[in-house]
C-alpha positions in Angstrom: 330.7 23.1 25.9 327.1 24.2 25.5 326.0 20.8 24.2 328.0 19.0 26.9 326.6 21.2 29.6 323.1 20.7 28.4 323.5 16.9 28.3 324.9 16.9 31.8 322.1 19.1 33.1 319.5 16.8 31.5 321.1 13.7 33.0 321.3 15.1 36.6 317.7 16.4 36.2 316.4 12.9 35.4 318.5 11.2 38.2 317.3 13.7 40.8 313.7 13.6 39.6 313.8 10.0 40.6 315.4 10.8 44.0 313.0 13.7 44.8 309.8 11.9 43.8 310.5 9.5 46.6 311.0 12.3 49.1 307.7 14.0 48.3 305.8 10.7 48.4 307.4 10.0 51.8 306.1 13.3 53.1 302.6 12.9 51.7 301.5 9.2 51.5 304.1 6.5 52.3 303.6 6.6 56.0 299.9 5.5 56.1 300.2 3.2 53.1 303.3 1.2 54.2 303.3 1.7 58.0 299.6 1.7 58.8 300.0 0.0 62.2 302.1 3.0 63.4 300.8 6.2 64.9 300.7 9.2 62.5 304.0 10.5 64.0 305.7 7.1 64.0 304.5 6.4 60.4 306.0 9.7 59.2 309.2 9.0 61.0 309.3 5.5 59.5 308.7 6.8 56.0 311.5 9.4 56.4 313.7 6.6 57.7 313.3 4.8 54.3 314.0 8.2 52.7 317.2 8.4 54.7 318.4 5.0 53.5 318.9 6.5 50.0 321.4 9.0 51.5 323.2 6.2 53.4 323.5 4.3 50.1 324.9 7.3 48.2 328.5 7.1 49.7 328.4 3.4 48.9 327.4 4.3 45.3 330.4 6.6 45.3 332.7 3.7 46.5 331.2 1.5 43.7 331.1 3.9 40.8 333.9 6.4 41.7 336.8 3.9 41.2 335.2 2.8 38.0 335.2 6.4 36.8 338.9 6.8 37.7 339.9 3.5 36.1 337.6 3.2 33.0 336.3 6.7 32.4 333.6 9.2 33.4 331.1 8.4 30.6 330.5 4.7 31.5 329.7 5.7 35.0 327.0 8.1 33.8 325.2 5.4 31.8 325.4 2.7 34.5 324.2 5.0 37.3 321.3 6.4 35.3 320.1 2.8 34.4 320.3 1.7 38.0 318.4 4.7 39.4 315.7 4.6 36.7 314.9 0.9 37.1 314.7 1.2 40.9 312.4 4.2 40.7 310.0 2.6 38.2 309.9 -0.5 40.5 308.8 1.7 43.5 305.7 2.5 41.5 304.7 -1.2 41.4 305.3 -2.1 45.1 302.1 -3.3 46.7 301.1 -1.6 50.0 301.1 -3.1 53.5 297.4 -4.1 53.2 298.3 -6.3 50.2 301.5 -8.1 51.2 302.2 -7.1 54.8 305.7 -6.5 56.1 307.2 -7.3 52.7 305.9 -4.0 51.4 308.1 -1.7 53.5 311.0 -4.1 53.0 310.8 -3.9 49.2 310.5 -0.1 49.5 313.7 0.0 51.6 315.6 -2.2 49.1 314.5 -0.1 46.1 315.3 3.2 47.9 318.8 1.7 48.7 319.3 1.0 45.0 318.2 4.5 44.1 320.8 5.9 46.5 323.5 3.7 44.9 322.7 5.1 41.5 322.6 8.7 42.5 325.8 8.3 44.5 327.6 7.4 41.2 325.8 10.0 39.1 327.1 13.3 40.5 330.8 12.7 40.2 330.7 11.5 36.7 328.4 14.3 35.4 330.3 17.1 37.1 333.7 15.8 36.1 332.8 15.3 32.5 331.8 18.9 32.3 334.6 20.3 34.6 337.4 18.5 32.7 336.2 19.8 29.4 335.7 23.4 30.5 338.4 26.2 30.1 340.0 26.8 33.5 338.8 30.4 34.1 335.2 29.5 33.1 335.2 26.1 34.9 332.8 27.4 37.6 330.2 28.6 35.1 330.2 25.6 32.9 330.4 23.1 35.8 327.4 25.0 37.4 325.0 23.7 34.8 324.8 20.1 36.1 323.9 21.8 39.4 320.8 23.2 37.8 319.6 19.6 37.1 318.5 18.9 40.7 316.3 22.0 40.6 314.7 20.9 37.4 314.3 17.3 38.7 312.6 18.6 41.8 310.2 20.8 39.9 309.3 17.9 37.5 308.8 15.5 40.4 306.8 17.9 42.6 304.9 19.4 39.7 303.7 16.0 38.7 302.7 15.3 42.4 301.0 18.7 42.6 299.0 18.2 39.4 297.9 14.7 40.6 297.1 16.0 44.1 295.0 18.8 42.7 293.3 16.8 40.0 292.4 13.6 41.9 290.4 12.9 45.0 292.3 12.1 48.1 291.2 8.4 47.8 292.4 8.3 44.1 295.7 9.9 45.0 296.4 7.5 47.8 295.3 4.5 45.7 297.2 5.0 42.5 297.9 8.7 41.8 301.1 8.8 43.9 302.6 6.0 41.7 302.4 7.9 38.4 305.6 10.0 38.9 307.5 6.7 39.5 306.2 5.1 36.4 307.1 8.2 34.4 310.7 7.8 35.5 311.1 5.0 32.9 310.4 7.4 30.0 312.8 9.9 31.4 315.5 7.3 32.0 315.3 6.2 28.4 315.7 9.7 27.1 318.7 10.3 29.5 320.4 7.1 28.3 320.1 8.2 24.7 321.8 11.5 25.6 324.6 10.0 27.6 325.6 7.4 25.1 326.4 10.3 22.7 328.8 12.1 25.0 332.6 12.0 24.5 335.0 11.0 27.2 336.8 13.7 29.3 340.1 15.0 27.8 341.8 14.9 31.2 340.9 11.2 31.6 342.1 10.4 28.0 345.4 12.1 28.8 345.8 10.0 32.0 345.1 6.9 30.1 347.5 7.7 27.3 350.3 8.4 29.8 349.6 5.3 31.8 348.8 7.4 34.9 345.4 6.0 35.8 345.1 5.0 39.4 345.0 1.2 39.8 343.4 1.4 43.3 341.8 4.9 43.5 339.8 4.1 46.7 343.0 3.0 48.5 344.7 6.2 47.4 341.9 8.4 48.6 341.8 6.7 52.0 345.5 6.8 52.4 346.3 10.3 51.1 343.1 12.3 51.0 341.1 11.3 54.0 341.3 14.7 55.7 340.1 16.4 52.5 337.2 14.0 52.2 336.1 14.7 55.8 336.4 18.5 55.4 334.4 18.5 52.1 331.7 16.3 53.6 331.4 18.5 56.7 331.3 21.6 54.5 328.6 20.3 52.3 326.4 19.0 55.2 324.6 22.4 55.7 323.5 22.6 52.1 321.8 19.2 52.3 320.3 20.1 55.7 318.8 23.3 54.4 317.5 21.9 51.2 315.7 19.0 52.7 314.4 21.0 55.7 312.7 23.2 53.1 311.6 20.6 50.5 310.7 17.7 52.7 310.3 18.5 56.4 308.4 21.8 55.9 305.9 20.0 53.6 305.0 17.6 56.5 305.0 20.4 59.1 302.9 22.8 57.0 300.3 20.2 56.1 300.0 18.3 59.4 300.9 21.0 62.1 299.7 24.2 60.4 296.8 22.8 58.4 298.0 24.4 55.1 296.7 22.7 52.0 299.3 20.4 50.5 299.0 22.0 47.1 299.7 25.4 48.6 302.8 24.0 50.5 304.0 22.3 47.3 303.5 25.6 45.4 305.5 27.6 47.9 308.3 25.1 47.9 308.4 24.8 44.1 308.5 28.5 43.6 311.5 28.7 46.0 313.3 25.9 44.1 312.5 27.7 40.8 314.4 30.8 42.2 317.2 28.4 43.2 317.5 27.0 39.7 317.4 30.4 38.0 320.1 31.8 40.3 322.5 28.8 39.9 324.4 30.0 36.8 324.9 33.4 38.3 326.2 32.0 41.6 328.6 29.7 39.6 329.8 32.7 37.6 330.5 34.6 40.8 332.6 31.7 41.9 334.8 32.2 38.9 335.1 35.9 39.7 335.5 35.9 43.5 336.5 32.4 44.3 335.0 29.1 45.4 335.8 29.3 49.1 334.5 32.8 49.7 331.1 31.8 48.1 330.9 28.8 50.4 331.8 30.8 53.5 329.2 33.4 52.5 326.5 30.8 52.1 327.2 29.2 55.5 327.2 32.6 57.2 323.8 33.5 55.5 322.4 30.2 56.7 323.4 31.0 60.3 321.7 34.4 60.1 318.5 33.2 58.3 317.3 29.9 60.0 315.4 31.5 62.9 313.7 34.1 60.6 312.8 31.3 58.1 311.1 29.2 60.9 309.2 32.3 62.0 308.0 33.0 58.5 307.0 29.3 58.0 305.0 29.4 61.3 302.7 32.2 59.9 301.2 29.7 57.4 300.9 32.6 55.0 302.0 31.6 51.4 303.9 34.8 50.5 305.8 34.8 53.8 306.6 31.1 53.7 307.9 31.6 50.1 310.1 34.4 51.3 311.6 32.3 54.0 312.2 29.4 51.7 313.6 31.5 48.8 316.2 33.3 51.0 317.3 29.9 52.4 317.7 28.5 48.9 319.8 31.5 47.9 322.1 30.8 50.8 322.2 27.1 49.8 323.1 27.8 46.1 325.9 30.2 47.0 327.7 27.0 48.1 326.4 24.3 45.8 326.7 26.3 42.6 330.5 26.4 43.0 331.0 22.9 44.5 331.0 21.3 41.0 334.2 23.2 40.2 335.6 23.3 43.7 335.7 19.6 44.5 337.3 18.5 41.2 340.0 21.2 41.7 340.7 20.0 45.3 341.4 16.5 44.2 344.2 15.3 41.9 342.9 14.1 38.5 343.8 10.4 39.0 341.5 9.9 42.0 339.1 12.8 41.7 336.1 10.8 40.6 336.3 8.7 43.7 337.4 11.5 46.1 335.0 14.2 45.0 332.0 11.8 44.9 332.7 10.3 48.3 333.1 13.7 49.9 329.9 15.0 48.2 327.8 12.1 49.2 329.1 11.8 52.7 327.9 15.4 53.1 324.4 14.0 52.1 324.5 11.5 54.9 325.5 14.2 57.5 323.0 16.8 56.3 320.3 15.2 54.2 319.6 11.8 55.8 319.1 13.0 59.3 317.4 16.4 58.8 313.8 15.3 58.0 313.9 12.7 60.9 315.4 15.1 63.4 313.3 18.0 62.4 310.1 16.0 62.5 311.0 14.6 66.0 311.7 18.0 67.5 309.0 20.0 65.9 305.9 18.4 67.5 303.9 20.7 69.8 302.0 23.9 69.8 304.9 26.4 69.8 307.2 27.4 66.9 309.8 24.7 66.0 312.8 26.6 67.2 314.6 23.3 67.7 314.7 22.9 63.9 316.2 26.4 63.5 318.8 25.6 66.2 319.7 22.3 64.6 320.2 23.9 61.1 322.2 26.8 62.6 324.5 24.3 64.4 325.1 22.4 61.1 325.8 25.7 59.3 328.5 26.5 61.9 330.1 23.1 61.5 330.2 23.6 57.7 331.6 27.1 58.1 334.5 25.7 60.1 335.2 23.0 57.5 335.2 25.5 54.6 337.5 27.8 56.6 340.1 25.0 56.7 340.0 24.4 52.9 342.2 26.3 50.4 341.1 28.4 47.5 341.5 26.7 44.1 340.2 29.2 41.5 342.7 29.8 38.7 343.7 33.5 38.5 346.3 35.6 36.7 348.9 34.9 39.4 347.9 31.2 39.8 348.5 28.7 37.0 345.3 27.1 35.7 347.1 23.8 35.7 345.2 21.5 38.0 347.3 20.6 41.1 346.3 18.6 44.1 345.4 20.8 47.1 345.5 18.0 49.6 349.3 18.0 49.8 349.5 21.6 51.2 346.6 20.7 53.6 348.6 17.8 55.0 352.0 19.5 55.2 350.9 22.9 56.4 352.4 24.7 53.4 350.6 27.5 51.6 348.2 26.1 49.0 349.3 26.4 45.3 
C-alpha cells in the first residue's frame, strides 16, 4: 500500500503541476502577452476565461476516460491521461504570443488548455480508485488521502518554479521567456510519471469484476440512468472546495498584486505557505474521515467556509503577509476537511462497475461549478476602492449550496456495525430507504 500510495501521489502531483502552472501564468502574464489589445481588466478576464476552459473540459475527460476505466481497467487510464496532459502542457510553453502570430496565439492557447483539462479529467478517477480499491476497508480514507496530497505538491512545484523565475529574472526577461520554463519542465516530470505508472498493478476489485464477467458494457449510460441524482449531489457538494481553492491560489494573486500593490513574490510566498499547510494536514484529515466519517468531515468543512470567508477577505485586504497567510491557511484547512475524505467517499458512494465513470464525472462537474467561474466572477466583482465583500458573499453562497448537497448524501464509512463490503449508496437515495 505504501508503494502504491506513493506512486499515485507522484502521478497526481505531476498532473496537477501541469494544471496549476497555467493558472499562475494566467494570473501573472498571459493577459498582456496574448490579449494585448484588451484593457488590463479585460485582458485578465480573458486570460481567466482560457483558464476556465480547462475546467469545462474536465467533465468531458471524465466522460472519455471514465468508461475506459470501467471497461478496461484503472491503470491504462492513468497512463493515457498523464501522456495527454504532459504533451499539452509542454506545447503551451512553445506557443508564440499575439505580437508574433496574432489571433492564432490565444486560439492555440485555448486548444491546449482544453486538452490539459481532458487529461486531468481522466486522471483523478483512475488514481484514486487504484488506491481505494487496494486499501483495507477501515483504512481506506487514510490510504486514499495520499493522492489528494499530490495537488498540493504539484501546486508548490509549479508556483515555486514561477517564484524562483520571477525573483531571479528581470520583468522583461520573465515576460519574454521566463514564464515558459515551468511548461517545458513538465516534459521531464511527465516522463518520470509514466515510468512510475507503467509499473503499477491493476485494482483487485476490477480484476474481480472482470473474472466474474460483471464489467459494465455501457458505464456512462448506467450512470446517467441510475446515478444521475448522486452525480448532481456530489458535484454540488464539491463546488465549494474548488471555489475556495482557486479564490485563494488564483484570484487573490491578481487582487493582491494589481489592487493592493503587493509584490508578486510576496503574494506567491503567502499562497504557497498556505498550500504547504494544506498538504501537510491532508493525511490527518483523511485519517479523521476513517474515525468520524466522510459526511461529517464534509459538513464541517462547508460550515467552516461559511464562517471564514468574510474574515479571510478582511485579512487579505490588509496587504500584510502574516495576516494574509493566516486568512489563506484557515481557508485551506476548511477546504481539506472535505477534499481529504472525498477520495474514499466518492468510490464508496458508487457501485464498483461504474464508479470510475460516476466518481470522476461528479468530481469534475464540481470543478466546473466552483473552479471555472470563481476567478472570473471574483475578478469582475472585486474592482473598486473598497474591500471585495462581493467575493466573500459569493464564496459563502457556494458553501451553503455545498452544505445542502452533503446533507442529502449518506454516510459510507465501514464501521463495526456496518459491513465493509462495498454497496451502492445510490439505491437508498432513490428509494428513500435508510442507507446501508
